[in-house]
C-alpha positions as CSV (number, residue, x, y, z in Angstrom):
1,M,0.1,0.2,0.0
2,Y,2.6,2.3,0.7
3,F,4.4,1.8,-2.5
4,Y,0.9,2.3,-4.5
5,F,0.4,5.7,-2.4
6,A,4.0,6.9,-2.6
7,W,3.4,6.5,-6.6
8,K,0.5,8.0,-6.9
9,Q,1.5,10.9,-4.6
10,K,4.2,12.0,-7.0
11,K,1.4,12.7,-9.6
12,Q,-1.2,14.2,-7.6
13,P,-1.7,15.2,-3.3
14,L,-3.2,12.4,-1.8
15,S,-6.5,12.8,0.1
16,D,-6.9,12.2,3.7
17,V,-8.4,8.4,3.0
18,E,-5.7,8.0,0.9
19,Q,-2.7,9.0,3.2
20,S,-4.5,7.0,5.9
21,L,-4.4,3.9,3.8
22,K,-0.9,4.6,3.2
23,M,0.2,4.9,6.4
24,G,-2.2,2.2,7.8
25,G,-0.2,-0.5,5.6
26,V,2.7,0.4,7.7
27,K,1.1,0.3,10.9
28,V,-0.1,-3.1,10.0
29,T,3.0,-4.2,9.0
30,F,4.7,-2.9,12.1
31,W,2.1,-4.7,14.3
32,I,2.4,-7.8,12.2
33,T,6.3,-7.8,12.5
34,L,5.8,-7.8,16.3
35,L,3.6,-10.5,16.5
36,Q,5.8,-12.7,14.1
37,L,8.8,-12.1,16.7
38,L,6.5,-13.5,19.5
39,F,4.7,-16.5,17.7
40,G,8.8,-16.8,16.4
41,S,9.8,-17.3,19.6
42,L,7.2,-19.8,20.5
43,L,7.7,-22.1,17.5
44,L,11.5,-22.2,18.6
45,I,10.7,-23.4,22.0
46,S,8.2,-26.2,20.8
47,F,11.0,-27.8,18.9
48,R,12.6,-30.7,20.2
49,R,15.4,-29.9,23.2
50,D,18.1,-31.0,20.9
51,I,17.0,-28.5,18.1
52,V,16.2,-25.7,20.4
53,L,19.6,-25.9,21.9
54,L,21.5,-25.6,19.0
55,F,19.9,-22.0,18.4
56,M,20.9,-21.4,22.0
57,G,24.7,-22.0,21.7
58,D,25.2,-25.3,20.9
59,D,25.9,-24.4,17.0
60,L,27.7,-21.1,16.7
61,L,26.1,-20.6,13.3
62,L,22.8,-21.3,14.4
63,T,23.0,-18.8,17.5
64,V,24.6,-16.1,15.1
65,L,21.6,-16.4,12.7
66,L,19.0,-16.4,15.3
67,L,20.4,-13.3,17.0
68,V,21.2,-11.5,13.8
69,S,17.4,-12.1,12.8
70,I,16.0,-10.9,16.1
71,L,18.3,-7.7,16.0
72,L,17.0,-7.0,12.3
73,T,13.4,-7.5,13.4
74,I,13.8,-5.0,16.1
75,V,15.4,-2.8,13.8
76,L,12.5,-3.3,11.0
77,C,10.1,-2.6,13.9
78,G,12.0,0.6,14.7
79,L,12.1,1.7,11.1
80,L,8.6,1.0,10.9
81,Y,8.0,3.2,13.8
82,I,9.8,6.2,12.5
83,V,7.8,5.8,9.0
84,T,4.7,6.1,10.8
85,K,5.6,9.2,12.4
86,K,7.6,11.1,9.6
87,D,6.4,10.0,6.3
88,T,9.9,9.2,5.0
89,Q,10.6,7.2,1.8
90,N,14.3,6.5,2.5
91,V,13.3,5.2,6.0
92,F,10.7,3.0,4.4
93,Y,13.1,1.7,1.5
94,A,15.7,0.9,4.4
95,S,12.7,-1.3,6.0
96,V,12.1,-2.9,2.6
97,I,15.7,-4.0,2.7
98,C,15.7,-5.2,6.4
99,F,12.7,-7.0,5.7
100,V,14.2,-8.8,3.0
101,L,17.1,-9.8,5.1
102,I,14.9,-11.0,7.5
103,V,12.8,-13.2,5.1
104,A,16.3,-14.7,3.8
105,L,17.7,-15.4,7.1
106,M,14.3,-17.2,8.2
107,G,14.6,-19.5,5.1
108,W,18.2,-20.1,6.0
109,M,17.4,-21.0,9.6
110,R,14.1,-23.1,8.3
111,H,16.7,-25.0,6.1
112,E,18.9,-25.8,9.0
113,V,16.2,-27.0,11.0
114,R,14.8,-29.4,8.4
115,E,18.3,-30.6,8.1
116,S,18.9,-31.0,11.9
117,Y,15.8,-33.0,12.2
118,L,16.6,-35.2,9.4
119,Q,20.2,-35.7,10.3
120,P,19.7,-39.0,12.4
121,Y,17.7,-40.6,9.0
122,M,20.8,-38.8,7.2
123,D,23.6,-40.7,9.2
124,E,21.6,-43.9,9.0
125,H,21.1,-43.6,4.7
126,P,23.8,-41.1,3.7
127,R,23.0,-39.6,0.2
128,T,24.9,-40.7,-2.5
129,L,25.4,-40.4,-6.2
130,D,26.7,-43.9,-6.7
131,V,24.4,-45.9,-9.1
132,Q,24.8,-49.7,-9.2
133,K,23.8,-50.9,-12.9
134,E,21.8,-53.7,-11.4
135,N,19.5,-51.4,-10.0
136,V,18.6,-49.4,-13.3
137,Q,16.5,-50.6,-15.7
138,P,16.3,-49.7,-19.5
139,I,13.4,-48.0,-20.4
140,K,11.2,-49.6,-22.8
């Protein structure tokens, strides 16, 4: 909504309703980000104990990823708050960049959680590229 109304504002002044909608989108994003911080924390503590401990210091990479994502989320909330008080496009663009980084980190952490859950099975049946000729059937 912010992008649309900022684009529209370049062509003509916004009405009070349009300005309210523009800032309303930022406010909704702010509150959803805070809820994501809360529910993300609840999700983390709902994992198996060994997975939670990976993020709490057992694995340096995962701990750093978690801390950086939390820090960036707090920064994002601060940037969005500033945008709601001062309608500054540069601060909004900084918040978009921060948001993209957070989503990338969340995707990376999701992958690491999946790998951690699958590790016992991968240890039992490791990945391999070896193909045994007797297991390959010709296509007829």
